[in-house]
Every structure is written in C-alpha cells, then in structure tokens.
N, C-alpha and C positions, 0 to 999 in steps of 0.2 A: 504493500500499499504505500501511497505517497502522503506526505505531510503537507498540509496547507495552513497558511495564515489568512484569517478571515478578517476583514474589517467591517464592522456594523455601525452604522451611523444611527444613534438613538439619543435624541435631545433629552438632557436632563440625566443621562446614565450614571454620572457620578452619584446623583442622589438617591439612586433606587436603594430602596431598604433590603435588609437581609432576607425578608419575607418575598419581597418582589423578585429578587435574584433566585430564590428556590421555586418561585413560579415557572421563572423563564428556564431555569434547568430540568424541570418537570416537563415542560413542552419539548426542550430539546431532546430529553431521554426518550419521551414518546415517539417523536418523529424519528430518532434512531432507530428504534425497535421496529417501526413500520417500514422502513426502507427495504428489508429483504437482501440486502448486500453487507459485506464487510464494511464495517463503519466504526470510528474511536473517537470520541472527545476526549482530548487530552487536558485542557484547562482553557479559562478564559480571563483576562485581564480587563479592568474597567479602569478607563482613563478619560475624564473630561465627558465629552458628548458621544465617546465610542467604546465599543467592546472590541477586544482583539482576542480572537479564539484561535487555539491550535486544535485541529480535527486530522484525522487520517482516515483516507478514503482512496478508492481506486481511480477516482477522476473527477474533475469539477462538477460534472453533471450531477453526481451523488450529493455533493455539498449544496448546490444551489437547490436541490430536490428537498434536502434536510431544511433548509431554510424556509421554502416555500410550505413545507407541511408543518414548521413550527411556528410560522407566520412573524418571522424576523427577517430584517432586511440581510442581505450579504452584498454590500457594495463594493467591496474588493474581495477577489478570491486569487490567491498566488501562490503557487507551488514552492515550498522551501527547496532550495537547492542544497544546502548545507548549514550547519551551526557550528560555533566556536565560542570560546570564552577564555577566562584567565588560564584555564589549565591546559589550553592547546599551545600555549608560549612554549613549553618544553619540548614541543617537536620541530622548534625553529632551525635547530641546528644539527 
C-alpha cells in the first residue's frame, strides 16, 4: 500500500472539541470499514483551519472514496515519496 498525506480544509478545525473529533473519527472508521479494500488510517494532525491526515491505501481513488463516504473534504491528496528525521543523519556518511 502507498502512504498518503491528505489536507482537509475545515474552517475552525483548531476549535473542534475532543467530542467533535471523536465523531469525525467514528465517521472515518465507518467509511474505512465500508470500502471493502485494504485501507489504514495512521493519524491526523489538527492545525489552524486544516486537518493533515496520514492514510495508507492502494490508490488515490480509495482515499477520495473514503472522504466522500465520511462526508469530509480531501482538498489535497499526495503520495508520500519518503520520510526522514533526525535519526537519518547517521546515514549521511
């Protein structure tokens, strides 16, 4: 499966309560279950008026269908080519 970064524009996202985020998570889980294809939600970050989600799926179509079934936007869907962090500096030499 490929890993995707999904940007969702939701005005006031940073003000969503834990209960409201739980409802969104419940909708996301239901949408994932209904897809009938391999799909994994890894995590979501809330920042300003946006949600940034990491999901794994076979293709972008599955990502967009998940958003449609869940009733939330997928304004930008990008395949993650690679990832790195402080721990990768050791591989520089």
